[in-house]
C-alpha positions, 0 to 999 in steps of 0.5 A, spaced: 503 539 481 509 534 481 511 530 487 516 532 492 522 527 493 523 526 501 526 520 505 520 517 508 513 518 508 510 518 515 504 522 518 509 528 520 513 528 514 506 529 510 502 533 514 506 536 520 505 536 527 498 534 529 493 535 535 487 532 538 481 533 533 474 534 536 472 529 531 475 524 526 478 527 520 482 524 514 489 527 513 492 524 507 492 518 502 498 513 501 499 509 494 505 504 493 508 498 492 512 495 498 517 490 496 522 490 502 522 492 510 527 496 514 528 495 521 532 499 526 532 502 533 531 510 535 531 513 542 523 511 541 525 504 540 525 499 535 521 501 528 519 498 522 519 501 515 516 498 508 521 499 503 519 500 495 515 506 491 510 510 495 506 517 494 502 520 499 497 526 498 496 531 503 488 531 503 488 539 506 493 542 501 493 537 495 501 537 496 504 530 494 511 527 496 514 521 494 519 516 498 522 509 498 520 508 505 513 509 508 511 508 516 503 506 516 499 505 522 498 499 525 495 493 524 496 495 517 503 496 516 504 489 520 500 486 515 503 488 509 510 487 512 508 479 513 506 479 506 512 482 504 517 477 508 513 471 506 516 469 499 512 466 493 512 459 491 518 460 487 522 463 493 522 470 490 520 476 494 513 478 494 511 485 492 505 488 495 501 494 492 496 498 496 492 504 497 490 507 504 487 513 507 490 515 514 486 519 518 486 521 526 480 521 531 480 523 538 481 518 543 482 518 551 489 517 552 496 521 553 496 524 546 488 525 545 488 522 539 490 515 535 491 514 527 486 511 523 487 507 516 482 505 511 484 501 505 482 504 498 484 498 495 486 491 498 493 490 499 495 485 494 501 481 492 503 484 485 503 479 480 505 482 473 503 476 470 496 476 473 496 483 470 498 481 463 492 476 463 487 481 465 489 485 459 489 479 454 482 478 451 479 471 454 481 465 450 476 462 445 475 455 446 477 450 441 472 447 437 470 439 438 472 435 432 464 434 431 464 442 430 469 442 425 466 444 418 469 438 415 469 433 420 466 426 418 460 424 421 
């Protein structure tokens, strides 16, 4: 099944409207690479979205969507956004890759629930050179002069 392209990934765009569950349940997974943020204002107040490449999978239906923006539950979204905002030692923008499972659990509140988030992989800076280093065979140590076959002793 190929992923459908949508404008943004959020709980509503992946699973639709939710109601208070009787127990905690997983709703969807999101994987992606965040390399920017977008801030705006709506009738509900200020919002922040991570920008980059993201894919979500509805755990009930298996449907997949892809989008250039994602909204994740806090505090995870804020943690990733702070990493993206902080330039690396060369002043370049940082990309952060992550994989999470978003769920819902009952809570005594007006809504009757709250979203949960469980990291599937650690949110980490995307370092392409580190990925290349991992793909290379380990370097062999240089032989000492004493170890060379024709070294004079």
